[in-house]
N, C-alpha and C positions, 0 to 999 in steps of 0.2 A: 771256423771256416773250414780247417783241412779235414775234422771229423765229421761234417756234415757233407763236404766231397767224397769222402771214402763212403760213408754209407749209400749217399747215391750210386757210387759206382758200384758196391756191393749188390744193391737191388738191381742194377740193371743188368746183373750178367747172372744172377740169380731167379729172376722171374720164375723160372719153371723149373722142373726138377730135371733138366736137361745140363745141369751142371758140371756133368762130365765130359763135356765134348772140350777138348785141348783149346788153350786159349792162348794163340801166338803173341797176343799184346802183352801177354802176362810173363813170355819167356824171353826175353831179350837180355843178352850179356850185359853186365857192368863189371868194372874193375873191382877185383876182390879186395880185401881191406880190414886191417888189424882193430878191433875193437877195444881189446884191453891185453894182456901180458900174453895169453893161451887162446886166445877167443877172437875168431877171426869169421869175417861174410864171405861166404863164397856162393850167395844165391843169384837170383836173375833181379830184373829191375822191378819185380812185383813180389816175387816169391822168395821169402827169408830161407837161406839155409846157414847154418854154423858149422864150423870148423873147429874142435875143441883139441889141441895137440898136447901129447903128454910123452914122457920118454918111453912108453912101452907101445907108442901108437896112438893113432887120432879117432875122434868121435866125429860122428857126423849128424846133424840135425838137418831132417828134413831133406830127401832125394827129390822131392817136387813131382814133376810130371817125366817120365821117360825120357822126353822130347829134353828135358831140363839136365839131366845127369852129365851127357858129355860138355855140357858147360858149366856145370859144376867141375867136373874132373878139371877142365882147362882151368878154371880158378885155383885150384888145389894146387896144379903145378905150377901158376905163376908166383905162388906165394912161397916156392921153393920144397913143397911136401910132394907126397907120390898119394895117388887114389890108393894104390894097394897101402897104404900105412892105415889107411881108415879100418878099425878093429870093431866098430859096432855102431849100428845104424839105428838112429831113435826118428819119431816121428812128432809132430805137434797133434794132428789128428788124420783119422783114416778118410781123408776126401783126396780126390785123384791129384789136384795142384798141390797136393804136399806128400801124397804116397804112392802114388801111381809108378812113380820111378822105382820102387823099394826093390822089387825082383830085378832090375837092370845093375842097380847098384851094388847087389849084393854080387852078382855075378862078376862084376866088372874090377870088385874089392875084395871078395872074399870075404867080408863082415859077416856078422851076426846080426840079425834084426830082432831087437827088443820092442814091445808094444804093449801097453796097456789093455788089459783084459778085456775089456768091453768093448775095444776096438778090433781084437784080434780076428774074430770069424770076417768081416769087413775085409782086412788085409789078405786073410788065407783065401778069400773066394773072390778078389779081384773087383773087389768094390759092391757085389751081389750081397745083400742083406742091409743096408743102407737102410734108415727109418724114413730118410725121405728123396734121396739121390737114385737117380737109375745109372748111374755111371758104371762103365767096364773096363778093368784094365787086367796086365797079366797079376795073377797071385802072385803072393810071395810067404815061403814058408816062415813062420814067427819061431824064432829061434829060443827065445826067452819071454814068458810071460811076465807082463808088472803088474802091480798094485798098486794103489795109492801108498805114497811115501816110500815106495822102494827106492832102493840105494843102487846105483852103476858107477862100478870105481874101476879104475884103470889109470895105470901110471902115477898113483897119489893123487888122482883128480877124483873128487865126488860129485857126481849130479845125483839131483831129488827130482822121482816123479810126481808131481802134485796130480790127482785126480779132479779136474776143472769140467764137468761133464756141463752137457745141454748142446753145444754145438755138434759135437756129437755124442755118442754114451761115453767114450772112452777119451774125450777131449784131455790133455794133457800138459801141463805148465811146467816148465822145469826150470831148476834153481841150482847154483852153485857159485863158489867162491872162487874170485881171479885178483888180479893187482891190476893197478897203472901207476907205472911208476912205484912211489912208497906208499900208495894209497890201496888200503885192503877194499873192495868190494863186493856185493853181492849182486849176481846177476839175476832177473827174472825173464824167462823167455813164454811170454803170453800163448797158450794154445788156441785160443780165439772164444771171445765172451759175443759175439755176435748171433743176433736172432735172423737168419738169414729170411728172404722174402719169400712167404710160403710157408714158414714154420707153423705148425699149430700147437699152439701153447695150451689148450682148452680141447679135454677130451679127445686127447690123440690115441688113436687104439693101437697104434704101432711103438708109442714111446709115451705110456701114461704118466711117466713122471719128470715128463721135460720139464715142465716148469720149477719142480721142484730141484729138480738138478740144476737150472741155472741161478737159481736160488743159494744152492750150495756153492755154484761156482765162485758168486760173488763174495761170498764170507770168505773163502778161501784167498782170493785177491786181495781181496781189502787186509788180509791178517799177514801178509807176506811182505818182510822188510825188503826195500828194494833201493839199490842203487844206479843200476845199469838197467834201463827199459829197454827190453826187446821184445818180438814178437814173431807169430806166423809170416804176416806180411809187413813190409817196412813200411809201409804208410799208417801202421798201428803207431809208430813211433817217432813219423816226423822222418824217414831217414833221411831222404834226399836233401830237404832244408839243412838236415844237420851236418850233412856231408860237405855241404857247400863252407857251413862255417867252420868246418874240420880244416879244410882246405885253407882257408884265409886265415889258420892261427890260432881258432880259439881254443878254449879249453875243452877235453874230451866232451863234446853235446849228449853223448850216449849216457854221462850220467845223468841223470834227469828223475830222481823221485818225484819232485812233484809234476811233473809231465805223466809218469806213469799212475799217480793217484788221480788225476782229472780225466786221464784216458778211462780206468775203471769206473770213476762216477760216470761219466757219458753213457757208459756201454750200459750199467746197470740202469739210468735214466730212461734211454732205449728200451731195453725190456720191461720194466715196468708200465711203460707207458703201451707199448704193443700187449703185453698181457692184461691192463686194465680193458682196452679196445675190443679185444678179444673176449673177455668176460661179458662185458657189456651187450655184444652182438649176441650172446647167447639166451640172454634175457628178455 
């Protein structure tokens, strides 16, 4: 049921290519919280942002909207850190709800921005050049261009960038090792496996290999080992429900390898259903 509701919400908000409009209901503050030893949630009620702390500074994944950046900064401060501790900014993919705040986050932190190669142009042109959406935001200079399996290293922590294209051409799923108590964990932060309403999977002149790229994404996601299941939206991994359980004293509910596999399976089935529908319509 949770996945059905998520798909319904995404469909309702992406029915046209005007997705770039700021969505206030996605940008409400929530209390930040620790997920694992050095991994924290600092995002909004709907837009997931992560702070990874190291002895050499911090890494921020997803500055979200420009309007989200002050909320993220407050969350970082509540956790006892400083926004200026952030040395590296990463994104899940080049849509405004995850990346429009890149320029402002860079200015306020002094951090370097690192982006997957196929999403660099969209970031540096403020949304211009996306294959589907027409949103515009403040362009941000990318300091390091990433490629599939690029390593991000800071203070003894390593993140790996996995190219999981389709949702955007450079959609990126992040993995890292961390701990929870004495338990060693492999975290997966899913970029996005969603076929948004209006995406043309067949004969797409602006993105001819979109279907093949989604196929690649699902191969990669299925192959990744996962203990901690996270993603670009809290709804991917049932964040609200898991937080309730955590507050009641449950064992860390974000350790959810079965939930990860179920989510990937569900999204792949949705992709294949939509692809078959579009292929049938062409005959």
